N, CA, C and O atoms as a GROMACS GRO file, in nm:
protein
  352
    1MET      N    1   7.853  11.259  14.592
    1MET     CA    2   7.884  11.128  14.553
    1MET      C    3   7.819  11.042  14.454
    1MET      O    4   7.697  11.026  14.450
    2GLY      N    5   7.916  10.980  14.362
    2GLY     CA    6   7.828  10.918  14.209
    2GLY      C    7   7.862  10.779  14.266
    2GLY      O    8   7.937  10.730  14.350
    3ASP      N    9   7.751  10.733  14.161
    3ASP     CA   10   7.831  10.561  14.245
    3ASP      C   11   7.889  10.490  14.147
    3ASP      O   12   7.852  10.482  14.030
    4ALA      N   13   8.008  10.421  14.211
    4ALA     CA   14   8.110  10.414  14.141
    4ALA      C   15   8.080  10.274  14.009
    4ALA      O   16   7.976  10.214  13.984
    5VAL      N   17   8.188  10.263  13.960
    5VAL     CA   18   8.161  10.101  13.824
    5VAL      C   19   8.180  10.024  13.884
    5VAL      O   20   8.266  10.059  13.965
    6PRO      N   21   8.135   9.874  13.905
    6PRO     CA   22   8.228   9.793  13.935
    6PRO      C   23   8.342   9.729  13.825
    6PRO      O   24   8.351   9.746  13.703
    7ASP      N   25   8.435   9.638  13.931
    7ASP     CA   26   8.523   9.601  13.822
    7ASP      C   27   8.474   9.479  13.802
    7ASP      O   28   8.494   9.415  13.906
    8LEU      N   29   8.394   9.383  13.688
    8LEU     CA   30   8.311   9.308  13.640
    8LEU      C   31   8.433   9.239  13.568
    8LEU      O   32   8.382   9.161  13.488
    9SER      N   33   8.556   9.232  13.559
    9SER     CA   34   8.717   9.177  13.563
    9SER      C   35   8.759   9.118  13.644
    9SER      O   36   8.855   9.046  13.618
   10ALA      N   37   8.687   9.125  13.825
   10ALA     CA   38   8.761   9.049  13.891
   10ALA      C   39   8.751   8.903  13.904
   10ALA      O   40   8.833   8.837  13.968
   11ILE      N   41   8.620   8.841  13.824
   11ILE     CA   42   8.633   8.719  13.837
   11ILE      C   43   8.678   8.640  13.706
   11ILE      O   44   8.598   8.596  13.623
   12GLU      N   45   8.833   8.625  13.698
   12GLU     CA   46   8.821   8.524  13.529
   12GLU      C   47   8.760   8.419  13.491
   12GLU      O   48   8.807   8.311  13.529
   13ILE      N   49   8.678   8.419  13.433
   13ILE     CA   50   8.567   8.317  13.355
   13ILE      C   51   8.634   8.308  13.217
   13ILE      O   52   8.671   8.398  13.142
   14THR      N   53   8.640   8.133  13.201
   14THR     CA   54   8.711   8.144  13.065
   14THR      C   55   8.566   8.129  12.982
   14THR      O   56   8.448   8.140  13.013
   15GLU      N   57   8.676   8.082  12.802
   15GLU     CA   58   8.551   8.102  12.712
   15GLU      C   59   8.464   8.016  12.743
   15GLU      O   60   8.345   8.049  12.736
   16GLN      N   61   8.501   7.876  12.786
   16GLN     CA   62   8.360   7.831  12.818
   16GLN      C   63   8.274   7.856  12.916
   16GLN      O   64   8.170   7.791  12.918
   17GLY      N   65   8.299   7.959  13.022
   17GLY     CA   66   8.195   8.016  13.104
   17GLY      C   67   8.238   7.908  13.225
   17GLY      O   68   8.159   7.867  13.310
   18ASP      N   69   8.360   7.876  13.216
   18ASP     CA   70   8.426   7.847  13.340
   18ASP      C   71   8.460   7.900  13.502
   18ASP      O   72   8.579   7.917  13.529
   19ILE      N   73   8.385   7.919  13.578
   19ILE     CA   74   8.473   7.982  13.722
   19ILE      C   75   8.566   7.915  13.774
   19ILE      O   76   8.537   7.799  13.804
   20PRO      N   77   8.716   7.965  13.803
   20PRO     CA   78   8.822   7.912  13.909
   20PRO      C   79   8.778   7.882  14.057
   20PRO      O   80   8.704   7.950  14.128
   21ASP      N   81   8.848   7.752  14.089
   21ASP     CA   82   8.783   7.733  14.207
   21ASP      C   83   8.877   7.877  14.300
   21ASP      O   84   8.986   7.932  14.281
   22GLY      N   85   8.786   7.891  14.384
   22GLY     CA   86   8.829   7.970  14.544
   22GLY      C   87   8.766   8.119  14.487
   22GLY      O   88   8.761   8.208  14.572
   23VAL      N   89   8.742   8.136  14.417
   23VAL     CA   90   8.619   8.225  14.427
   23VAL      C   91   8.490   8.205  14.527
   23VAL      O   92   8.404   8.118  14.545
   24ALA      N   93   8.527   8.352  14.591
   24ALA     CA   94   8.384   8.357  14.694
   24ALA      C   95   8.274   8.357  14.619
   24ALA      O   96   8.270   8.381  14.498
   25PHE      N   97   8.147   8.320  14.716
   25PHE     CA   98   8.004   8.339  14.614
   25PHE      C   99   7.995   8.528  14.616
   25PHE      O  100   7.967   8.611  14.529
   26GLU      N  101   8.037   8.539  14.764
   26GLU     CA  102   7.932   8.627  14.760
   26GLU      C  103   8.030   8.793  14.668
   26GLU      O  104   8.013   8.914  14.656
   27ASP      N  105   8.107   8.711  14.634
   27ASP     CA  106   8.196   8.801  14.527
   27ASP      C  107   8.156   8.773  14.402
   27ASP      O  108   8.157   8.865  14.321
   28ALA      N  109   8.108   8.630  14.355
   28ALA     CA  110   8.043   8.609  14.216
   28ALA      C  111   7.891   8.664  14.204
   28ALA      O  112   7.839   8.689  14.095
   29ILE      N  113   7.823   8.682  14.340
   29ILE     CA  114   7.688   8.766  14.333
   29ILE      C  115   7.706   8.938  14.332
   29ILE      O  116   7.618   9.010  14.286
   30ALA      N  117   7.810   8.983  14.380
   30ALA     CA  118   7.848   9.106  14.375
   30ALA      C  119   7.843   9.170  14.191
   30ALA      O  120   7.801   9.265  14.125
   31GLU      N  121   7.922   9.032  14.175
   31GLU     CA  122   7.983   9.091  14.002
   31GLU      C  123   7.850   9.046  13.934
   31GLU      O  124   7.826   9.117  13.836
   32LEU      N  125   7.785   8.977  13.948
   32LEU     CA  126   7.691   8.910  13.944
   32LEU      C  127   7.551   9.055  13.867
   32LEU      O  128   7.516   9.089  13.754
   33GLU      N  129   7.506   9.106  14.042
   33GLU     CA  130   7.427   9.240  14.022
   33GLU      C  131   7.530   9.325  13.940
   33GLU      O  132   7.474   9.358  13.836
   34GLY      N  133   7.632   9.364  13.943
   34GLY     CA  134   7.676   9.481  13.885
   34GLY      C  135   7.657   9.454  13.737
   34GLY      O  136   7.591   9.542  13.681
   35CYS      N  137   7.696   9.359  13.661
   35CYS     CA  138   7.634   9.264  13.540
   35CYS      C  139   7.506   9.366  13.505
   35CYS      O  140   7.505   9.477  13.451
   36VAL      N  141   7.400   9.282  13.557
   36VAL     CA  142   7.222   9.320  13.592
   36VAL      C  143   7.228   9.504  13.582
   36VAL      O  144   7.174   9.573  13.496
   37ASP      N  145   7.312   9.553  13.703
   37ASP     CA  146   7.302   9.703  13.674
   37ASP      C  147   7.319   9.822  13.569
   37ASP      O  148   7.274   9.936  13.558
   38GLN      N  149   7.446   9.704  13.468
   38GLN     CA  150   7.530   9.769  13.387
   38GLN      C  151   7.424   9.730  13.252
   38GLN      O  152   7.419   9.825  13.173
   39LEU      N  153   7.338   9.610  13.210
   39LEU     CA  154   7.237   9.597  13.122
   39LEU      C  155   7.125   9.642  13.189
   39LEU      O  156   7.028   9.611  13.120
   40GLU      N  157   7.079   9.714  13.318
   40GLU     CA  158   6.925   9.728  13.295
   40GLU      C  159   6.979   9.897  13.237
   40GLU      O  160   6.917   9.952  13.146
   41SER      N  161   7.099   9.963  13.302
   41SER     CA  162   7.095  10.124  13.246
   41SER      C  163   7.117  10.181  13.133
   41SER      O  164   7.142  10.302  13.130
   42GLY      N  165   7.111  10.095  13.004
   42GLY     CA  166   7.081  10.074  12.871
   42GLY      C  167   7.261  10.152  12.817
   42GLY      O  168   7.302  10.160  12.701
   43ASP      N  169   7.321  10.190  12.919
   43ASP     CA  170   7.422  10.223  12.891
   43ASP      C  171   7.524  10.173  12.779
   43ASP      O  172   7.566  10.247  12.689
   44ALA      N  173   7.553  10.066  12.791
   44ALA     CA  174   7.621   9.925  12.665
   44ALA      C  175   7.593   9.921  12.540
   44ALA      O  176   7.478   9.911  12.495
   45GLY      N  177   7.674   9.927  12.488
   45GLY     CA  178   7.644   9.912  12.324
   45GLY      C  179   7.606   9.761  12.291
   45GLY      O  180   7.653   9.657  12.336
   46LEU      N  181   7.559   9.771  12.249
   46LEU     CA  182   7.530   9.576  12.172
   46LEU      C  183   7.620   9.487  12.215
   46LEU      O  184   7.586   9.399  12.294
   47ASP      N  185   7.775   9.501  12.160
   47ASP     CA  186   7.870   9.451  12.168
   47ASP      C  187   7.911   9.407  12.348
   47ASP      O  188   7.938   9.305  12.412
   48GLU      N  189   7.898   9.529  12.368
   48GLU     CA  190   7.931   9.508  12.561
   48GLU      C  191   7.799   9.452  12.621
   48GLU      O  192   7.797   9.359  12.702
   49ALA      N  193   7.705   9.506  12.580
   49ALA     CA  194   7.530   9.404  12.641
   49ALA      C  195   7.563   9.277  12.638
   49ALA      O  196   7.568   9.210  12.741
   50LEU      N  197   7.590   9.228  12.517
   50LEU     CA  198   7.645   9.074  12.504
   50LEU      C  199   7.699   9.000  12.597
   50LEU      O  200   7.634   8.920  12.664
   51ARG      N  201   7.848   9.025  12.614
   51ARG     CA  202   7.974   8.998  12.724
   51ARG      C  203   7.895   9.010  12.818
   51ARG      O  204   7.852   8.907  12.871
   52LEU      N  205   7.849   9.148  12.867
   52LEU     CA  206   7.778   9.112  12.975
   52LEU      C  207   7.672   9.004  13.055
   52LEU      O  208   7.643   8.960  13.166
   53PHE      N  209   7.634   8.995  12.889
   53PHE     CA  210   7.499   8.866  12.909
   53PHE      C  211   7.592   8.763  12.918
   53PHE      O  212   7.554   8.679  12.999
   54ARG      N  213   7.667   8.744  12.883
   54ARG     CA  214   7.701   8.595  12.877
   54ARG      C  215   7.781   8.577  13.055
   54ARG      O  216   7.738   8.501  13.143
   55ARG      N  217   7.911   8.675  13.069
   55ARG     CA  218   7.926   8.689  13.201
   55ARG      C  219   7.826   8.690  13.301
   55ARG      O  220   7.858   8.641  13.408
   56GLY      N  221   7.702   8.740  13.289
   56GLY     CA  222   7.627   8.724  13.377
   56GLY      C  223   7.545   8.561  13.421
   56GLY      O  224   7.541   8.512  13.534
   57ALA      N  225   7.478   8.496  13.270
   57ALA     CA  226   7.489   8.393  13.251
   57ALA      C  227   7.547   8.269  13.376
   57ALA      O  228   7.514   8.194  13.468
   58ALA      N  229   7.634   8.309  13.310
   58ALA     CA  230   7.772   8.198  13.373
   58ALA      C  231   7.831   8.221  13.503
   58ALA      O  232   7.906   8.139  13.556
   59LEU      N  233   7.791   8.358  13.565
   59LEU     CA  234   7.814   8.409  13.719
   59LEU      C  235   7.672   8.355  13.783
   59LEU      O  236   7.654   8.337  13.904
   60GLN      N  237   7.582   8.335  13.684
   60GLN     CA  238   7.468   8.290  13.772
   60GLN      C  239   7.429   8.113  13.800
   60GLN      O  240   7.408   8.055  13.906
   61ALA      N  241   7.430   8.064  13.666
   61ALA     CA  242   7.458   7.907  13.653
   61ALA      C  243   7.568   7.895  13.752
   61ALA      O  244   7.558   7.798  13.827
   62TRP      N  245   7.690   7.986  13.772
   62TRP     CA  246   7.802   7.923  13.883
   62TRP      C  247   7.732   7.906  13.987
   62TRP      O  248   7.723   7.799  14.046
   63CYS      N  249   7.665   8.031  14.025
   63CYS     CA  250   7.653   8.077  14.167
   63CYS      C  251   7.497   7.952  14.264
   63CYS      O  252   7.478   7.929  14.383
   64GLU      N  253   7.395   7.888  14.089
   64GLU     CA  254   7.314   7.781  14.163
   64GLU      C  255   7.360   7.657  14.165
   64GLU      O  256   7.307   7.566  14.228
   65ALA      N  257   7.457   7.647  14.097
   65ALA     CA  258   7.573   7.508  14.152
   65ALA      C  259   7.593   7.526  14.252
   65ALA      O  260   7.555   7.444  14.336
   66ARG      N  261   7.669   7.650  14.290
   66ARG     CA  262   7.740   7.608  14.451
   66ARG      C  263   7.588   7.622  14.546
   66ARG      O  264   7.573   7.553  14.647
   67LEU      N  265   7.511   7.693  14.512
   67LEU     CA  266   7.429   7.656  14.636
   67LEU      C  267   7.359   7.573  14.636
   67LEU      O  268   7.305   7.554  14.745
   68GLU      N  269   7.326   7.494  14.542
   68GLU     CA  270   7.333   7.355  14.512
   68GLU      C  271   7.387   7.219  14.635
   68GLU      O  272   7.340   7.132  14.709
   69ALA      N  273   7.518   7.279  14.590
   69ALA     CA  274   7.620   7.213  14.629
   69ALA      C  275   7.626   7.170  14.754
   69ALA      O  276   7.660   7.058  14.792
   70ILE      N  277   7.560   7.349  14.880
   70ILE     CA  278   7.607   7.346  15.003
   70ILE      C  279   7.461   7.311  15.043
   70ILE      O  280   7.450   7.278  15.160
   71ARG      N  281   7.369   7.312  14.983
   71ARG     CA  282   7.204   7.282  14.967
   71ARG      C  283   7.246   7.094  15.048
   71ARG      O  284   7.234   7.039  15.157
   72ALA      N  285   7.298   7.057  14.910
   72ALA     CA  286   7.357   6.915  14.970
   72ALA      C  287   7.447   6.837  15.091
   72ALA      O  288   7.449   6.719  15.128
   73GLN      N  289   7.510   6.942  15.129
   73GLN     CA  290   7.609   6.944  15.222
   73GLN      C  291   7.534   6.945  15.330
   73GLN      O  292   7.543   6.860  15.419
   74VAL      N  293   7.465   7.028  15.331
   74VAL     CA  294   7.368   7.022  15.457
   74VAL      C  295   7.273   6.953  15.477
   74VAL      O  296   7.268   6.926  15.597
   75GLU      N  297   7.159   6.888  15.396
   75GLU     CA  298   7.130   6.767  15.408
   75GLU      C  299   7.196   6.647  15.450
   75GLU      O  300   7.132   6.552  15.494
   76ALA      N  301   7.306   6.648  15.439
   76ALA     CA  302   7.430   6.520  15.411
   76ALA      C  303   7.444   6.537  15.579
   76ALA      O  304   7.449   6.433  15.645
   77LEU      N  305   7.453   6.692  15.663
   77LEU     CA  306   7.477   6.679  15.806
   77LEU      C  307   7.310   6.692  15.917
   77LEU      O  308   7.293   6.648  16.031
   78THR      N  309   7.230   6.755  15.844
   78THR     CA  310   7.140   6.739  15.892
   78THR      C  311   7.010   6.639  15.876
   78THR      O  312   6.902   6.661  15.931
   79GLY      N  313   7.042   6.513  15.783
   79GLY     CA  314   6.987   6.356  15.771
   79GLY      C  315   6.924   6.376  15.658
   79GLY      O  316   6.884   6.266  15.619
   80GLY      N  317   6.887   6.475  15.570
   80GLY     CA  318   6.827   6.528  15.456
   80GLY      C  319   6.659   6.619  15.493
   80GLY      O  320   6.557   6.597  15.427
   81ASP      N  321   6.664   6.696  15.584
   81ASP     CA  322   6.568   6.775  15.658
   81ASP      C  323   6.672   6.908  15.628
   81ASP      O  324   6.743   6.947  15.721
   82ALA      N  325   6.676   6.951  15.544
   82ALA     CA  326   6.744   7.115  15.541
   82ALA      C  327   6.682   7.187  15.535
   82ALA      O  328   6.717   7.296  15.580
   83GLY      N  329   6.508   7.170  15.458
   83GLY     CA  330   6.452   7.288  15.385
   83GLY      C  331   6.337   7.244  15.459
   83GLY      O  332   6.239   7.319  15.457
   84GLU      N  333   6.332   7.166  15.506
   84GLU     CA  334   6.211   7.121  15.559
   84GLU      C  335   6.127   7.240  15.727
   84GLU      O  336   6.172   7.354  15.712
   85VAL      N  337   6.058   7.237  15.822
   85VAL     CA  338   6.045   7.324  15.908
   85VAL      C  339   5.976   7.252  15.957
   85VAL      O  340   5.918   7.153  15.914
   86ASP      N  341   5.979   7.317  16.093
   86ASP     CA  342   5.935   7.175  16.218
   86ASP      C  343   5.798   7.275  16.267
   86ASP      O  344   5.809   7.390  16.307
   87ASP      N  345   5.694   7.216  16.256
   87ASP     CA  346   5.602   7.341  16.282
   87ASP      C  347   5.533   7.332  16.433
   87ASP      O  348   5.435   7.397  16.468
   88SER      N  349   5.603   7.239  16.514
   88SER     CA  350   5.537   7.150  16.637
   88SER      C  351   5.607   7.231  16.683
   88SER      O  352   5.621   7.237  16.806
   0.00000   0.00000   0.00000
């Protein structure tokens, strides 16, 4: 059983690196992991490697922004102590 090649075109990214609304965080992470796997394999030519790198960078930036937005929402709901651990 061979590893399936992920479909790295599942999420449409604009020329500016924007990812449309409605994309699931988990889908973006899976696609980012696919980009990394293909880059690490060393099988991509120079142009394809650059395309994968740009795509990965856009996905990574989007995922970080999404996590920050969720963190802010959690802090708003918890009164600002979302990242603090109570040791008592």
